[in-house]
OpenMM code with the backbone's topology and positions (N, CA, C; nanometers):
from openmm import Vec3, app, unit

residues = "MET ASN MET LYS ILE ASN VAL LYS TYR GLU LEU LYS SER LEU ILE ALA LYS LYS ALA SER SER LEU LYS LYS VAL CYS GLU ILE LEU GLY HIS ARG LYS ASN GLU GLN VAL SER PRO ASN ASN ILE THR ASN LYS LEU ARG ARG LYS THR ILE LYS PHE GLU GLU VAL GLN ASP ILE LEU ASP VAL LEU ASP TYR HIS ILE GLU PHE VAL GLU ASN LYS LYS LEU".split()
positions = [
    Vec3(-2.8026, 1.0333, -2.0359),
    Vec3(-2.7615, 1.1613, -1.9364),
    Vec3(-2.6181, 1.1335, -1.8996),
    Vec3(-2.5630, 1.2483, -1.9017),
    Vec3(-2.4061, 1.2643, -1.8402),
    Vec3(-2.4050, 1.3186, -1.7277),
    Vec3(-2.4004, 1.2371, -1.6278),
    Vec3(-2.3659, 1.2879, -1.4643),
    Vec3(-2.2129, 1.2681, -1.4692),
    Vec3(-2.1623, 1.3821, -1.4136),
    Vec3(-2.0200, 1.3710, -1.3613),
    Vec3(-2.0290, 1.3836, -1.2420),
    Vec3(-1.9690, 1.3102, -1.1490),
    Vec3(-2.0060, 1.2743, -0.9795),
    Vec3(-1.8394, 1.3469, -0.9262),
    Vec3(-1.8589, 1.4547, -0.8567),
    Vec3(-1.7537, 1.4866, -0.8016),
    Vec3(-1.7522, 1.4210, -0.6303),
    Vec3(-1.5945, 1.3292, -0.6718),
    Vec3(-1.5439, 1.2153, -0.6010),
    Vec3(-1.5418, 1.3030, -0.4413),
    Vec3(-1.4742, 1.4254, -0.4272),
    Vec3(-1.4171, 1.5077, -0.3308),
    Vec3(-1.5657, 1.5397, -0.2463),
    Vec3(-1.6597, 1.5818, -0.2956),
    Vec3(-1.7586, 1.6173, -0.2255),
    Vec3(-1.8933, 1.5025, -0.1996),
    Vec3(-1.8819, 1.4016, -0.2741),
    Vec3(-1.9352, 1.2825, -0.2258),
    Vec3(-1.8481, 1.2308, -0.1352),
    Vec3(-1.7440, 1.1981, -0.1050),
    Vec3(-1.6987, 1.1426, 0.0152),
    Vec3(-1.7092, 1.2223, 0.1181),
    Vec3(-1.7027, 1.3776, 0.1197),
    Vec3(-1.7249, 1.4586, 0.2208),
    Vec3(-1.8481, 1.4188, 0.3215),
    Vec3(-1.9401, 1.4017, 0.1813),
    Vec3(-2.1000, 1.3843, 0.2311),
    Vec3(-2.1035, 1.2537, 0.2897),
    Vec3(-2.0578, 1.1578, 0.2523),
    Vec3(-2.0494, 1.0211, 0.3237),
    Vec3(-1.9765, 1.0167, 0.4765),
    Vec3(-1.8476, 1.0938, 0.4469),
    Vec3(-1.7991, 1.0891, 0.6038),
    Vec3(-1.8866, 1.1894, 0.7165),
    Vec3(-1.9529, 1.2716, 0.6349),
    Vec3(-2.0418, 1.3678, 0.7414),
    Vec3(-2.1684, 1.2845, 0.7691),
    Vec3(-2.2532, 1.2164, 0.6633),
    Vec3(-2.3614, 1.1087, 0.7109),
    Vec3(-2.3096, 0.9997, 0.8345),
    Vec3(-2.1638, 0.9720, 0.8231),
    Vec3(-2.1413, 0.8775, 0.9644),
    Vec3(-2.0828, 0.9328, 1.0427),
    Vec3(-2.1064, 1.0750, 1.0604),
    Vec3(-2.0910, 1.1115, 1.1971),
    Vec3(-1.9307, 1.1229, 1.2153),
    Vec3(-1.8500, 1.0925, 1.1221),
    Vec3(-1.6697, 1.0736, 1.1221),
    Vec3(-1.5857, 1.1840, 1.0595),
    Vec3(-1.5086, 1.1702, 1.0451),
    Vec3(-1.3969, 1.2602, 0.9917),
    Vec3(-1.2986, 1.1920, 0.9254),
    Vec3(-1.2253, 1.2650, 0.8326),
    Vec3(-1.1274, 1.2037, 0.7518),
    Vec3(-1.0073, 1.1563, 0.7982),
    Vec3(-0.9900, 1.2180, 0.9451),
    Vec3(-0.8775, 1.1588, 1.0344),
    Vec3(-0.9016, 1.0233, 1.0668),
    Vec3(-1.0270, 1.0056, 1.1337),
    Vec3(-1.0549, 0.8777, 1.1835),
    Vec3(-1.0787, 0.7681, 1.0621),
    Vec3(-1.1087, 0.8366, 0.9493),
    Vec3(-1.1056, 0.7555, 0.8150),
    Vec3(-0.9783, 0.6855, 0.7829),
    Vec3(-0.8889, 0.7735, 0.8109),
    Vec3(-0.7577, 0.7358, 0.7579),
    Vec3(-0.6883, 0.6515, 0.8769),
    Vec3(-0.6907, 0.6723, 1.0008),
    Vec3(-0.6610, 0.6088, 1.1256),
    Vec3(-0.6831, 0.4544, 1.0645),
    Vec3(-0.8294, 0.4455, 1.0451),
    Vec3(-0.8997, 0.2645, 1.0402),
    Vec3(-0.8462, 0.2542, 0.8945),
    Vec3(-0.8512, 0.3595, 0.7982),
    Vec3(-0.7615, 0.2769, 0.7057),
    Vec3(-0.6007, 0.2333, 0.6869),
    Vec3(-0.5327, 0.3009, 0.7875),
    Vec3(-0.4008, 0.2776, 0.7914),
    Vec3(-0.3667, 0.1455, 0.8885),
    Vec3(-0.4811, 0.1159, 0.9906),
    Vec3(-0.4743, 0.0069, 1.0387),
    Vec3(-0.4874, -0.1237, 0.9465),
    Vec3(-0.5939, -0.1156, 0.8493),
    Vec3(-0.6333, -0.2141, 0.7788),
    Vec3(-0.5086, -0.2717, 0.7052),
    Vec3(-0.4738, -0.1295, 0.6064),
    Vec3(-0.3385, -0.1748, 0.5344),
    Vec3(-0.1713, -0.1810, 0.5973),
    Vec3(-0.1723, -0.1501, 0.7347),
    Vec3(-0.0750, -0.1589, 0.7980),
    Vec3(0.0357, -0.0613, 0.7780),
    Vec3(-0.0084, 0.0708, 0.7183),
    Vec3(0.0773, 0.1700, 0.6542),
    Vec3(0.0141, 0.3047, 0.7227),
    Vec3(0.0727, 0.4115, 0.6933),
    Vec3(0.0581, 0.5252, 0.7043),
    Vec3(-0.0456, 0.5929, 0.6323),
    Vec3(-0.1427, 0.6684, 0.6821),
    Vec3(-0.2254, 0.7038, 0.5448),
    Vec3(-0.2913, 0.8572, 0.6094),
    Vec3(-0.2424, 0.9478, 0.5336),
    Vec3(-0.2312, 1.0900, 0.5749),
    Vec3(-0.3673, 1.1557, 0.5607),
    Vec3(-0.4675, 1.2054, 0.6356),
    Vec3(-0.5421, 1.3124, 0.5772),
    Vec3(-0.5327, 1.4108, 0.4786),
    Vec3(-0.3958, 1.4653, 0.5213),
    Vec3(-0.3495, 1.5682, 0.4087),
    Vec3(-0.3010, 1.5033, 0.2868),
    Vec3(-0.2481, 1.4102, 0.2560),
    Vec3(-0.2152, 1.3389, 0.1494),
    Vec3(-0.3759, 1.3113, 0.0656),
    Vec3(-0.4706, 1.2630, 0.1482),
    Vec3(-0.6061, 1.2089, 0.1018),
    Vec3(-0.6577, 1.3202, 0.0383),
    Vec3(-0.6523, 1.4458, 0.0805),
    Vec3(-0.7122, 1.5862, 0.1016),
    Vec3(-0.6598, 1.6269, -0.0444),
    Vec3(-0.5130, 1.6090, -0.0656),
    Vec3(-0.4426, 1.6735, -0.1698),
    Vec3(-0.4741, 1.5752, -0.2775),
    Vec3(-0.4984, 1.4728, -0.2667),
    Vec3(-0.5114, 1.3859, -0.4035),
    Vec3(-0.6898, 1.4315, -0.4528),
    Vec3(-0.7651, 1.4113, -0.3568),
    Vec3(-0.8940, 1.4708, -0.3834),
    Vec3(-0.8776, 1.6205, -0.4668),
    Vec3(-0.8243, 1.7027, -0.4220),
    Vec3(-0.8230, 1.8417, -0.4810),
    Vec3(-0.7824, 1.8301, -0.5818),
    Vec3(-0.6636, 1.7483, -0.6254),
    Vec3(-0.5695, 1.7721, -0.7595),
    Vec3(-0.6287, 1.6395, -0.8546),
    Vec3(-0.7679, 1.6014, -0.7840),
    Vec3(-0.8177, 1.4876, -0.8959),
    Vec3(-0.7266, 1.3911, -0.8851),
    Vec3(-0.6294, 1.3339, -0.8020),
    Vec3(-0.5576, 1.2119, -0.8325),
    Vec3(-0.5704, 1.0903, -0.7870),
    Vec3(-0.6832, 1.0745, -0.7083),
    Vec3(-0.7017, 1.0007, -0.6260),
    Vec3(-0.7067, 0.8736, -0.7284),
    Vec3(-0.6771, 0.7428, -0.6705),
    Vec3(-0.6810, 0.6361, -0.7260),
    Vec3(-0.8337, 0.5536, -0.6910),
    Vec3(-0.9044, 0.4833, -0.7928),
    Vec3(-1.0092, 0.3986, -0.7851),
    Vec3(-1.0103, 0.3333, -0.6700),
    Vec3(-0.8972, 0.2175, -0.6551),
    Vec3(-0.8773, 0.1692, -0.5507),
    Vec3(-0.8879, 0.2233, -0.4190),
    Vec3(-0.8186, 0.3539, -0.3998),
    Vec3(-0.8230, 0.4439, -0.2530),
    Vec3(-0.9397, 0.4631, -0.2061),
    Vec3(-1.0328, 0.5339, -0.3576),
    Vec3(-1.2092, 0.5688, -0.3024),
    Vec3(-1.2502, 0.4294, -0.2661),
    Vec3(-1.2264, 0.3107, -0.3035),
    Vec3(-1.3091, 0.1931, -0.2713),
    Vec3(-1.2749, 0.1777, -0.1305),
    Vec3(-1.1313, 0.1768, -0.1004),
    Vec3(-1.0924, 0.1667, 0.0120),
    Vec3(-1.1505, 0.2516, 0.1308),
    Vec3(-1.1758, 0.3731, 0.1065),
    Vec3(-1.2250, 0.4699, 0.1639),
    Vec3(-1.3751, 0.4278, 0.1864),
    Vec3(-1.4445, 0.4289, 0.0912),
    Vec3(-1.5658, 0.3666, 0.1123),
    Vec3(-1.6127, 0.2359, 0.1855),
    Vec3(-1.5240, 0.1720, 0.1679),
    Vec3(-1.5333, 0.0340, 0.2474),
    Vec3(-1.5372, 0.0390, 0.4175),
    Vec3(-1.4288, 0.1606, 0.4432),
    Vec3(-1.4166, 0.1778, 0.6203),
    Vec3(-1.5695, 0.2356, 0.6320),
    Vec3(-1.6352, 0.3299, 0.5339),
    Vec3(-1.7383, 0.3990, 0.5559),
    Vec3(-1.8613, 0.2900, 0.5549),
    Vec3(-1.8539, 0.1944, 0.4933),
    Vec3(-1.9591, 0.0648, 0.4717),
    Vec3(-2.0485, 0.1054, 0.3858),
    Vec3(-1.9810, 0.1494, 0.2566),
    Vec3(-2.0497, 0.1736, 0.1266),
    Vec3(-1.9660, 0.1045, 0.0160),
    Vec3(-2.0321, 0.0905, -0.0947),
    Vec3(-1.9462, 0.0206, -0.2183),
    Vec3(-1.9940, 0.1079, -0.3662),
    Vec3(-1.9279, 0.1118, -0.4391),
    Vec3(-1.9513, 0.1307, -0.5975),
    Vec3(-2.0307, 0.0343, -0.6264),
    Vec3(-2.1330, 0.0776, -0.7113),
    Vec3(-2.2101, -0.0021, -0.7611),
    Vec3(-2.2021, 0.0397, -0.9376),
    Vec3(-2.1860, -0.0209, -1.0446),
    Vec3(-2.2257, -0.0018, -1.1502),
    Vec3(-2.3589, -0.0202, -1.1952),
    Vec3(-2.4341, 0.0568, -1.2686),
    Vec3(-2.5510, 0.0186, -1.3369),
    Vec3(-2.5679, 0.0730, -1.4581),
    Vec3(-2.6248, -0.0297, -1.5294),
    Vec3(-2.6217, 0.0015, -1.7014),
    Vec3(-2.7483, 0.0799, -1.6988),
    Vec3(-2.7400, 0.1867, -1.8007),
    Vec3(-2.8202, 0.2999, -1.8258),
    Vec3(-2.9540, 0.2124, -1.9015),
    Vec3(-3.0497, 0.2952, -1.8643),
    Vec3(-3.1696, 0.2117, -1.9280),
    Vec3(-3.2084, 0.3214, -2.0730),
    Vec3(-3.1974, 0.2542, -2.2006),
    Vec3(-3.2434, 0.3644, -2.2994),
    Vec3(-3.3798, 0.3631, -2.3127),
    Vec3(-3.4251, 0.4740, -2.3442),
    Vec3(-3.5752, 0.4883, -2.3713),
    Vec3(-3.6016, 0.4628, -2.4890),
] * unit.nanometer
topology = app.Topology()
chain = topology.addChain("A")
for resn in residues:
    res = topology.addResidue(resn, chain)
    for name in ("N", "CA", "C"):
        topology.addAtom(name, app.Element.getBySymbol(name[0]), res)
């Protein structure tokens, strides 16, 4: 089974589930990393599909989620 995940829509969905916004997530992320994290920059990376795996992990951490790799079961 080949499932492609659209990171942009998955992150937007998780942010909405947490009743948050990308701006709030970026503010928290900026405080944690002690650097400026711009919502526009993240949006552009998502749109261009150039966001780094580590950046996605950091965003998910702010939202209290994580990525899990599960081995496919062969029939």
